[in-house]
KOLTORBA-543952 format. One record per residue: x negated, y negated, z of N, C-alpha, C in turn; residue in three letters. Coordinates in nm, 2 decimals. Each point is the difference from the previous one (the first is absolute). Layout:
{{X; Y; Z}; {X; Y; Z}; {X; Y; Z}; ALA}
...
This chain:
{{0.06; -2.87; 2.30}; {0.06; -0.02; 0.13}; {-0.11; 0.03; 0.10}; UNK}
{{-0.09; 0.10; -0.02}; {-0.10; 0.03; 0.09}; {-0.10; -0.12; 0.01}; UNK}
{{-0.02; -0.07; -0.11}; {-0.08; -0.12; 0.01}; {0.06; -0.10; 0.09}; UNK}
{{0.13; -0.02; -0.01}; {0.07; -0.10; 0.09}; {-0.02; 0.04; 0.15}; UNK}
{{0.02; 0.12; 0.03}; {-0.02; 0.05; 0.14}; {-0.15; -0.02; 0.04}; UNK}
{{-0.09; 0.04; -0.09}; {-0.14; -0.01; 0.03}; {-0.04; -0.14; 0.02}; UNK}
{{0.04; -0.09; -0.08}; {-0.03; -0.15; 0.01}; {0.06; -0.05; 0.13}; UNK}
{{0.12; 0.04; 0.03}; {0.06; -0.05; 0.13}; {-0.09; 0.05; 0.12}; UNK}
{{-0.04; 0.12; -0.01}; {-0.09; 0.05; 0.11}; {-0.13; -0.07; 0.00}; UNK}
{{-0.06; -0.03; -0.12}; {-0.13; -0.07; 0.00}; {0.02; -0.14; 0.06}; UNK}
{{0.11; -0.07; -0.04}; {0.02; -0.13; 0.06}; {0.02; 0.01; 0.15}; UNK}
{{0.08; 0.10; 0.05}; {0.01; 0.02; 0.14}; {-0.13; 0.03; 0.06}; UNK}
{{-0.08; 0.09; -0.06}; {-0.13; 0.03; 0.06}; {-0.09; -0.12; 0.01}; UNK}
{{-0.01; -0.08; -0.11}; {-0.08; -0.11; 0.00}; {0.05; -0.10; 0.10}; UNK}
{{0.13; -0.02; 0.01}; {0.05; -0.10; 0.10}; {-0.02; 0.04; 0.14}; UNK}
{{0.00; 0.14; 0.02}; {-0.01; 0.04; 0.14}; {-0.14; 0.04; 0.05}; UNK}
{{-0.10; 0.00; -0.09}; {-0.12; 0.07; 0.03}; {-0.11; -0.09; 0.07}; UNK}
{{0.04; -0.12; 0.05}; {-0.10; -0.09; 0.05}; {0.03; -0.06; 0.14}; UNK}
{{-0.09; -0.07; 0.05}; {0.02; -0.07; 0.13}; {0.04; -0.14; -0.02}; UNK}
{{0.09; -0.06; 0.07}; {0.04; -0.13; -0.02}; {-0.11; -0.10; 0.03}; UNK}
{{-0.02; -0.10; -0.09}; {-0.10; -0.10; 0.02}; {0.06; -0.14; -0.02}; UNK}
{{0.05; -0.06; 0.10}; {0.08; -0.13; -0.01}; {-0.09; -0.11; 0.05}; UNK}
{{-0.01; -0.10; -0.08}; {-0.07; -0.13; 0.04}; {0.11; -0.10; 0.05}; UNK}
{{-0.05; -0.10; 0.06}; {0.10; -0.10; 0.05}; {0.06; -0.08; -0.12}; UNK}
{{-0.07; -0.01; -0.11}; {0.05; -0.06; -0.12}; {0.00; 0.10; -0.11}; UNK}
{{0.10; -0.01; -0.09}; {0.00; 0.09; -0.12}; {-0.10; -0.06; -0.10}; UNK}
{{-0.01; 0.08; -0.11}; {-0.09; -0.04; -0.11}; {0.05; -0.13; -0.06}; UNK}
{{0.13; -0.02; 0.01}; {0.06; -0.12; -0.06}; {-0.01; -0.12; 0.09}; UNK}
{{-0.05; 0.02; 0.13}; {-0.02; -0.11; 0.09}; {0.12; -0.02; 0.09}; UNK}
{{0.11; 0.08; -0.02}; {0.12; -0.01; 0.08}; {-0.02; 0.08; 0.13}; UNK}
{{0.06; -0.04; 0.10}; {-0.01; 0.07; 0.13}; {0.08; 0.13; -0.01}; UNK}
{{-0.06; 0.11; 0.04}; {0.07; 0.13; 0.00}; {0.10; 0.00; 0.11}; UNK}
{{0.10; 0.08; -0.02}; {0.10; 0.03; 0.10}; {-0.06; 0.11; 0.09}; UNK}
{{0.02; -0.01; 0.13}; {-0.06; 0.11; 0.09}; {0.05; 0.14; -0.04}; UNK}
{{-0.09; 0.09; 0.01}; {0.04; 0.14; -0.03}; {0.07; 0.06; 0.13}; UNK}
{{0.13; 0.01; -0.01}; {0.08; 0.06; 0.11}; {0.10; 0.09; -0.07}; UNK}
{{0.05; 0.10; 0.08}; {0.10; 0.09; -0.05}; {0.12; -0.08; -0.06}; UNK}
{{0.04; -0.10; 0.07}; {0.12; -0.08; -0.04}; {-0.03; -0.08; -0.13}; UNK}
{{-0.12; -0.05; -0.02}; {-0.03; -0.07; -0.12}; {-0.02; 0.09; -0.12}; UNK}
{{-0.06; 0.11; 0.02}; {-0.02; 0.09; -0.11}; {0.13; 0.08; -0.04}; UNK}
{{0.08; 0.03; 0.10}; {0.12; 0.07; -0.03}; {0.08; -0.06; -0.12}; UNK}
{{0.04; 0.09; -0.09}; {0.08; -0.04; -0.11}; {-0.02; 0.09; -0.12}; UNK}
{{0.06; -0.03; -0.11}; {0.00; 0.08; -0.12}; {-0.08; -0.08; -0.10}; UNK}
{{-0.10; 0.07; -0.06}; {-0.09; -0.07; -0.10}; {0.01; 0.07; -0.14}; UNK}
{{-0.04; -0.07; -0.10}; {-0.03; 0.06; -0.13}; {-0.14; -0.05; -0.04}; UNK}
{{-0.06; 0.08; -0.09}; {-0.13; -0.05; -0.05}; {0.02; -0.10; -0.11}; UNK}
{{-0.06; -0.11; 0.01}; {0.01; -0.11; -0.10}; {-0.13; -0.02; -0.08}; UNK}
{{-0.11; 0.06; 0.04}; {-0.12; -0.01; -0.07}; {-0.09; 0.11; 0.05}; UNK}
{{-0.08; 0.06; -0.09}; {-0.10; 0.10; 0.03}; {-0.12; -0.01; -0.09}; UNK}
{{-0.12; 0.00; 0.05}; {-0.12; -0.01; -0.08}; {-0.10; 0.10; 0.06}; UNK}
{{-0.09; 0.05; -0.09}; {-0.11; 0.08; 0.05}; {-0.13; -0.07; -0.04}; UNK}
{{-0.08; -0.02; 0.10}; {-0.13; -0.07; -0.01}; {-0.11; 0.10; 0.01}; UNK}
{{-0.08; 0.00; -0.10}; {-0.12; 0.08; 0.00}; {-0.12; -0.09; -0.03}; UNK}
{{-0.09; -0.02; 0.10}; {-0.11; -0.09; -0.02}; {0.06; -0.14; -0.02}; UNK}
{{-0.04; -0.07; -0.11}; {0.05; -0.13; -0.04}; {0.12; 0.01; -0.09}; UNK}
{{0.05; 0.11; -0.03}; {0.10; 0.02; -0.10}; {0.14; 0.03; 0.07}; UNK}
{{0.10; -0.08; -0.03}; {0.13; 0.02; 0.05}; {0.10; 0.04; -0.11}; UNK}
{{0.07; 0.10; 0.03}; {0.10; 0.05; -0.10}; {0.14; 0.00; 0.05}; UNK}
{{0.09; -0.06; -0.07}; {0.14; -0.01; 0.04}; {0.06; 0.14; -0.02}; UNK}
{{0.06; 0.06; 0.10}; {0.07; 0.13; -0.01}; {0.15; -0.02; 0.01}; UNK}
{{0.04; -0.11; 0.06}; {0.15; -0.03; 0.02}; {0.07; 0.01; -0.14}; UNK}
{{-0.05; -0.06; -0.10}; {0.06; 0.00; -0.13}; {0.02; 0.13; -0.06}; UNK}
{{-0.07; 0.10; 0.05}; {0.02; 0.14; -0.05}; {0.10; 0.08; 0.08}; UNK}
{{0.06; -0.06; 0.10}; {0.10; 0.06; 0.08}; {0.13; 0.01; -0.08}; UNK}
{{0.08; 0.11; 0.01}; {0.13; 0.00; -0.06}; {0.10; -0.06; 0.10}; UNK}
{{0.12; -0.02; -0.05}; {0.11; -0.07; 0.09}; {0.02; 0.07; 0.13}; UNK}
{{-0.01; 0.13; 0.00}; {0.02; 0.07; 0.13}; {-0.11; -0.03; 0.10}; UNK}
{{-0.12; -0.01; -0.05}; {-0.12; -0.03; 0.09}; {0.01; -0.14; 0.04}; UNK}
{{0.05; -0.09; -0.08}; {0.01; -0.14; 0.04}; {0.11; -0.03; 0.09}; UNK}
{{0.10; 0.09; 0.00}; {0.12; -0.01; 0.09}; {-0.01; 0.08; 0.13}; UNK}
{{-0.11; 0.08; 0.01}; {-0.01; 0.08; 0.13}; {0.00; -0.09; 0.11}; UNK}
{{0.06; 0.04; 0.11}; {0.00; -0.08; 0.12}; {-0.09; 0.07; 0.11}; UNK}
{{-0.06; -0.08; 0.08}; {-0.09; 0.04; 0.11}; {0.06; -0.06; 0.12}; UNK}
{{0.06; 0.08; 0.09}; {0.07; -0.05; 0.11}; {-0.08; 0.02; 0.13}; UNK}
{{-0.01; -0.10; 0.08}; {-0.06; 0.00; 0.14}; {0.11; -0.04; 0.09}; UNK}
{{0.06; 0.09; 0.07}; {0.11; -0.03; 0.09}; {-0.06; -0.03; 0.14}; UNK}
{{0.08; -0.09; 0.07}; {-0.05; -0.03; 0.14}; {0.00; 0.11; 0.09}; UNK}
{{0.07; 0.11; -0.03}; {0.00; 0.12; 0.08}; {-0.12; 0.09; -0.03}; UNK}
{{-0.09; -0.05; -0.08}; {-0.13; 0.06; -0.04}; {0.02; 0.12; -0.10}; UNK}
{{0.12; 0.00; -0.07}; {0.02; 0.09; -0.11}; {-0.04; -0.06; -0.13}; UNK}
{{-0.07; 0.07; -0.08}; {-0.06; -0.04; -0.13}; {0.07; 0.08; -0.11}; UNK}
{{0.02; -0.07; -0.12}; {0.05; 0.08; -0.11}; {-0.05; -0.06; -0.13}; UNK}
{{0.00; 0.09; -0.10}; {-0.03; -0.04; -0.14}; {0.12; 0.05; -0.08}; UNK}
{{0.05; -0.09; -0.08}; {0.12; 0.04; -0.09}; {0.12; -0.08; 0.03}; UNK}
{{0.09; 0.06; 0.06}; {0.12; -0.07; 0.04}; {0.10; -0.03; -0.12}; UNK}
{{0.08; -0.10; 0.01}; {0.11; -0.02; -0.10}; {-0.06; -0.02; -0.14}; UNK}
{{-0.11; -0.07; -0.01}; {-0.06; -0.02; -0.13}; {-0.03; 0.12; -0.08}; UNK}
{{-0.02; 0.11; 0.07}; {-0.04; 0.13; -0.06}; {0.11; 0.09; -0.04}; UNK}
{{0.12; -0.04; 0.03}; {0.12; 0.09; -0.02}; {0.01; 0.03; -0.15}; UNK}
{{-0.04; -0.08; -0.09}; {0.01; 0.02; -0.14}; {-0.13; 0.06; -0.05}; UNK}
{{-0.10; 0.02; 0.08}; {-0.13; 0.06; -0.04}; {-0.01; 0.14; 0.05}; UNK}
{{-0.08; 0.08; -0.07}; {-0.02; 0.13; 0.05}; {-0.13; 0.00; 0.09}; UNK}
{{-0.02; 0.11; 0.07}; {-0.11; 0.01; 0.09}; {0.04; -0.02; 0.14}; UNK}
{{-0.07; 0.06; 0.10}; {0.04; -0.01; 0.14}; {-0.03; -0.13; 0.06}; UNK}
{{0.08; -0.04; 0.09}; {-0.03; -0.11; 0.09}; {-0.09; 0.05; 0.11}; UNK}
{{-0.05; -0.08; 0.08}; {-0.09; 0.04; 0.11}; {0.04; -0.08; 0.12}; UNK}
{{-0.03; 0.05; 0.12}; {0.02; -0.07; 0.12}; {-0.09; 0.05; 0.11}; UNK}
{{0.00; -0.07; 0.11}; {-0.08; 0.04; 0.11}; {0.00; -0.11; 0.11}; UNK}
{{-0.11; -0.02; 0.06}; {-0.01; -0.10; 0.11}; {-0.11; -0.10; -0.03}; UNK}
{{0.00; -0.11; 0.06}; {-0.11; -0.09; -0.01}; {-0.03; -0.06; 0.14}; UNK}
{{-0.13; -0.04; 0.01}; {-0.03; -0.07; 0.13}; {-0.10; -0.11; -0.03}; UNK}
{{0.00; -0.10; 0.10}; {-0.09; -0.11; -0.01}; {-0.07; -0.01; 0.13}; UNK}
{{-0.13; 0.01; -0.01}; {-0.09; -0.01; 0.12}; {-0.11; -0.10; -0.03}; UNK}
{{0.02; -0.12; 0.05}; {-0.09; -0.11; -0.03}; {0.02; -0.03; -0.15}; UNK}
{{-0.11; 0.01; -0.07}; {0.00; -0.02; -0.14}; {0.01; 0.12; -0.09}; UNK}
{{0.03; 0.12; 0.07}; {0.01; 0.12; -0.08}; {0.14; 0.05; -0.02}; UNK}
{{0.04; 0.01; -0.12}; {0.13; 0.05; -0.04}; {-0.01; 0.14; -0.04}; UNK}
{{0.06; 0.10; 0.06}; {-0.01; 0.14; -0.03}; {0.13; 0.05; -0.05}; UNK}
{{0.00; 0.07; -0.11}; {0.12; 0.06; -0.06}; {-0.01; 0.15; 0.02}; UNK}
{{0.10; 0.07; 0.05}; {0.00; 0.14; 0.01}; {0.11; 0.05; -0.10}; UNK}
{{-0.04; 0.03; -0.12}; {0.09; 0.04; -0.11}; {0.03; 0.15; 0.02}; UNK}
{{0.13; 0.04; -0.02}; {0.04; 0.14; 0.01}; {-0.07; 0.08; -0.12}; UNK}
{{-0.02; -0.07; -0.11}; {-0.05; 0.07; -0.12}; {-0.15; -0.01; -0.01}; UNK}
{{-0.06; -0.10; 0.05}; {-0.14; -0.03; -0.03}; {-0.09; -0.01; 0.12}; UNK}
{{0.05; 0.01; 0.12}; {-0.08; -0.01; 0.12}; {-0.02; -0.14; 0.05}; UNK}
{{-0.10; -0.02; 0.08}; {-0.03; -0.12; 0.07}; {-0.10; -0.09; -0.08}; UNK}
{{0.03; -0.13; -0.01}; {-0.09; -0.09; -0.08}; {0.00; -0.13; 0.08}; UNK}
{{-0.10; -0.08; -0.03}; {-0.01; -0.14; 0.06}; {-0.01; -0.10; -0.12}; UNK}
{{0.04; -0.12; 0.03}; {0.01; -0.11; -0.10}; {-0.10; -0.11; 0.04}; UNK}
{{-0.05; -0.08; -0.10}; {-0.07; -0.12; 0.03}; {0.09; -0.12; -0.06}; UNK}
{{0.04; -0.09; 0.08}; {0.08; -0.11; -0.05}; {-0.09; -0.12; 0.00}; UNK}
{{-0.02; -0.07; -0.11}; {-0.09; -0.11; -0.01}; {0.07; -0.13; 0.00}; UNK}
{{0.14; 0.00; -0.01}; {0.08; -0.12; 0.00}; {0.14; 0.03; 0.03}; UNK}
{{0.06; -0.07; 0.09}; {0.14; 0.02; 0.04}; {0.06; -0.13; 0.04}; UNK}
{{0.11; -0.05; -0.07}; {0.06; -0.12; 0.04}; {0.14; 0.01; 0.05}; UNK}
{{0.04; 0.12; 0.03}; {0.13; 0.03; 0.05}; {0.09; 0.06; -0.11}; UNK}
{{-0.02; -0.04; -0.13}; {0.08; 0.06; -0.11}; {-0.09; 0.06; -0.10}; UNK}
{{-0.12; -0.03; -0.01}; {-0.09; 0.06; -0.10}; {-0.12; 0.06; 0.08}; UNK}
{{-0.03; 0.13; -0.03}; {-0.11; 0.07; 0.06}; {-0.09; 0.05; -0.10}; UNK}
{{-0.13; -0.03; 0.00}; {-0.10; 0.04; -0.09}; {-0.09; 0.10; 0.07}; UNK}
{{-0.01; 0.12; -0.06}; {-0.07; 0.11; 0.07}; {-0.11; 0.04; -0.10}; UNK}
{{-0.12; 0.03; 0.06}; {-0.11; 0.05; -0.08}; {-0.05; 0.13; 0.06}; UNK}
{{-0.03; 0.09; -0.09}; {-0.05; 0.13; 0.05}; {-0.12; 0.04; -0.09}; UNK}
{{-0.09; 0.07; 0.06}; {-0.11; 0.05; -0.07}; {0.02; 0.15; -0.03}; UNK}
{{-0.06; 0.04; -0.12}; {0.01; 0.14; -0.04}; {-0.12; 0.03; -0.08}; UNK}
{{-0.04; 0.13; 0.01}; {-0.11; 0.05; -0.08}; {0.06; 0.08; -0.12}; UNK}
{{-0.01; -0.05; -0.12}; {0.05; 0.06; -0.12}; {-0.12; 0.07; -0.07}; UNK}
{{-0.02; 0.12; 0.02}; {-0.12; 0.07; -0.06}; {-0.13; -0.07; 0.01}; UNK}
{{-0.03; -0.04; 0.13}; {-0.12; -0.07; 0.02}; {0.00; -0.15; -0.02}; UNK}
{{0.11; -0.06; -0.05}; {0.01; -0.14; -0.02}; {0.09; -0.06; 0.10}; UNK}
{{-0.05; -0.10; 0.08}; {0.08; -0.07; 0.10}; {0.10; -0.09; -0.07}; UNK}
{{0.13; 0.02; 0.04}; {0.11; -0.09; -0.05}; {0.07; -0.06; 0.12}; UNK}
{{0.05; -0.12; -0.03}; {0.09; -0.06; 0.09}; {0.14; -0.03; -0.06}; UNK}
{{0.10; 0.06; 0.06}; {0.14; -0.03; -0.05}; {0.05; -0.12; 0.08}; UNK}
{{0.04; -0.10; -0.08}; {0.06; -0.12; 0.07}; {0.15; 0.00; -0.04}; UNK}
{{0.08; 0.02; 0.10}; {0.15; 0.01; -0.02}; {0.07; -0.11; 0.07}; UNK}
{{0.09; -0.06; -0.07}; {0.08; -0.11; 0.06}; {0.15; 0.06; 0.02}; UNK}
{{0.04; -0.01; 0.13}; {0.13; 0.05; 0.04}; {0.08; -0.13; 0.03}; UNK}
{{0.12; -0.01; -0.05}; {0.09; -0.11; 0.03}; {0.12; 0.05; 0.07}; UNK}
{{0.03; -0.06; 0.11}; {0.12; 0.04; 0.08}; {0.13; -0.04; -0.07}; UNK}
{{0.09; 0.09; -0.01}; {0.13; -0.03; -0.06}; {0.08; -0.08; 0.10}; UNK}
{{0.08; -0.10; -0.05}; {0.08; -0.08; 0.09}; {0.14; 0.05; 0.02}; UNK}
């Protein structure tokens, strides 16, 4: 159970630890949806996660358990943020909440449990948000690439 909580915090940390870097076109060539509070607001689940080290990319999503795959990440229009929600009612471990803000291309999460973090979003089409964050893992630079899909 501690691993579930730690992995959720790692995903949160990776997702939150960077500065947003949005291009006019996504990697797929589709036009991005403008980053506004209204467009980002919603409830998301993680639908893909990879760690890239140098030229090597490792899928970590397939190692998630059902609770981790069903975690919800909510960004409310009133700037309240939460992790957990209804999907976690059958899982153990604490939910988390706090506030979020958007300033230009910078999305900041103020988590009650983990403090303040920033995200880098590399692609956003209104329903799918891809976020990349950098981390130093014992001297090795890693990039976590996480895909969040908005629940309808």
